[in-house]
N, C-alpha and C positions, 0 to 999 in steps of 0.2 A: 504494500500500500504506500502510495506517495502522499506524505503528510505535509501539506502546505503550511499550515498554521501551527503545527505541533500538537501532540496529544493532549486532550483534556481529560485528566484522570480523576478529578475530584468533583463532587456535586457542585453545581453553580447555584448560589443563593439568588432569590428573586431580587431584581435590581430596582433600587429606589429611584434611579435615574429615569427608568421607563415610566414610573408613576408620576414623577415630576413633569416629564415631557408632556403628558396628556392632561395635566391639571391646570392648563391655562398659561397666560403669559409669564415669562420669567425675565430675569435680567438679560439684557442684550448680549452680554458676553457669554452667558450660558447657552443662549440660542445659537450664537455663532459657533461655539464649540460643538454643539449638536450637528450643525450643518457640515462642519469639517469632518466629524466622525462618520456621518452618512456618506459623504463624498469619498472618504477613504475606503469604506466598504464596497461602494459601487466600483471604484477603481480596481480593487483586488478581484472582485467578481468578474468584471469585463476582461481583465488581463488574463486570468486563469481559465476562463471558459471560452475564450475566443476561438480556440482550435479544436474543441472537443466534439463538435457536431458531425453529422446531424443527430440531434437528440430526440428522444421521446421521454416525457416526464411521467412517472408513475406515482400517483398520490394514494395514500392509504394509512391505516391506523398504525401507530407505534405500539399498540397494546396486544396485537394479535401475533403471538410468538410461535404458534404451531397450529396444525390442523388444516382444514380444507382451504381456508382463505390464504393462509401462508403458502401452502403448496401450489395453489393456483397462481399466486403472485410470482412465485419462483419460475413457474412455467411461462408466465407472461414475459418476464425478463429474458428468458432463454429464447422464446419465439421472436421477440423483437431483435435480440442480438443476432440471431441467425439471418435476419433480413438487413443487417448492416447498420442498425441504429446503435447509438450510444444510449445507455440507460441512465437517466438522470432522476434522482430522488432527493428527498429531504435528508438522506444520509443517516437516519436514525434506525432504531430497532423495528421489529414487527414486519409489517408489509413492505416497508422501505428496504429493510435488510433482505427480505425474500427476493425482491426484484433485482437488487444488486447481486445477490447470490446466483440468481438465474443467469445473469449476464456473465458472471465468472465461470459458470458451468460450460458455456460455449465459447469462452475466450473473447467475449465482446467487451468493449470499454464500459466502465461502470463509474459513475461520478456521483458524489454526495454533496449537497449544499446543507450542511448541518446548522443547527441553531443552539445557542446557549440557553438551556432551560434547566430547571432544578431536577427534572426527571429524565432529561434527554441531553446528557452533557458530553457526548462524544459520538463520532461517526462509527457506523458498524464496520466490521472487519472485512467486508466484501467489496468495498469501494477501492478503485485504483487511485483515486485522487479525491480529496475533499477540501472544501473551504468552510471555515467556521464563521457564521454570521451572528451578530447581536440583534439586529433589527429584523422583525418578521417581514416588513414590507420590502426591504432590500432583497431578502432571500426569495420572496415571491416573484419579484421582477426577474431574478436569475432563472427561476424554474420555468418561467414563461418565455423569456427572451430567446432562449436557445433551442426551443422545442418546435418540432414539426407536427406533433400530435400529443394527446394526453390520454392516459389510462387512469380511470378512477376505480380503485379497489375499495372494499368495505372499510369504513372508518367512521370517526365521530364528527364533532362539530368542526374541527380543523379541516378535515377532508372535505366536508360539505362546503365550507367556506371557500376552499380552493376550487372545487367543482363549479360553484355558482359564480365565483369571480372570473374564472376562465370563460364561462358562458357569457357573462356580461361583457367581457372584452371583445368577444366575437360579435355579439349582438349589436354593440355600439361601434363596431368596425375599427376598434383600436388595434386589433390583430386580424390576420386573415382567417378565413373559415376553416381552420385546421380541425382535423377529426378528434372527436371525444368518444371514448369507449368506456361504458360502465361494465365492469366484469363482476358478475354476481347477480343473476336474475332474481333470485328469491330475496336477497338482501335489499335490493333497490326497487322491488316491485311496488311497494306502497308509495315510495317517493315519486316514481314515474307516474303511478296512477293519480296521485294528488295533482301533479302538474297537468296531466291530461284531463282529469275529470273536474277539477276545481279551478285551477289557474287559467286554463285555456278558455272555458266557457265564460269566465268573468272578464276576459279580455286583458288580463295582466301579463300574459305571454301570447305569442303567436304560434301558429303551426310550424313556422320556420324555426322557431326556437326549439321545439320538440324534435324537429328533423335533424338537429345537430347531434343528437344522442344515438349511439349504437349500443344496444344492450345484448350481452351474450354471457354464456358460461365458459366459452371455449377460448383459451389463450391463443390458439392458432387463428381463430376467426377474428379476434381482436387485433392481432398483429397484421393480418391480411388487410383488415379495414384501415388501419393506420397507414400501411404502406401504399395502398391503393388511393387513398384520399389525401395524401400529403405529397410525397415525392412524385408519384405518377400524375396526380391531378394538377398540381401547380407547376410541374416541370422544374422542381427546385434542384439546384446544384449547390453543394456546400463548397465554396471556394474562399479560402482565407490565406493570404500570403504572410509569411513571417518576416518581420523587420529586424535586420541586424542592429539598426540604430536604437531600437527599443529593447534590445537583448531578448527577443522572443525566441522560444524554443518549443 
């Protein structure tokens, strides 16, 4: 594993800085310091992820360490890896670990964008490279910016947040209409039904929004859907030249 930021081996306590950030105006020097910290995180992210694509991001719960969902996520990582994708995850345990592990199984590239949390303080052992972030919103940008498609595995409120934010970015045309696959028919059945039977009739979403979603239990079907509707559909080619001047490697 290539460790960019160094291992985080001790639990990370909740940061009072984050609480202060969202508690309203502060002294101008504090706000400036925050802007500089964010800028540094973006700089590290852009620099270290510029050459890792084409990526597919796999979202899912950090709490599912074994069982059907874990095994399926591992198979998803392998299926995407065999199709030439780099697997990009939040770098943590559970489903994220499983997807990175699946990529490792087929010798595909595996990247983790980890986050400093009290209960998720290091990257899993199956990433080839990871970047440790402090701010959720910086990490989210990285997980979207370099991805040609998105796989949503079973997860909690964090996973649903990532799912709906990705849909919102497509809906508002902030990113291209990249494919989204929900993997786990039974797990997502009531969520999809609510969107179809409640949100759609009330006009809060459109049929086009529902059409963004591909639901399956099959890792191979999910990987085929991603490949067909990303690289093939948009004719995308990942070309990034390294600069000697910037000491890129």
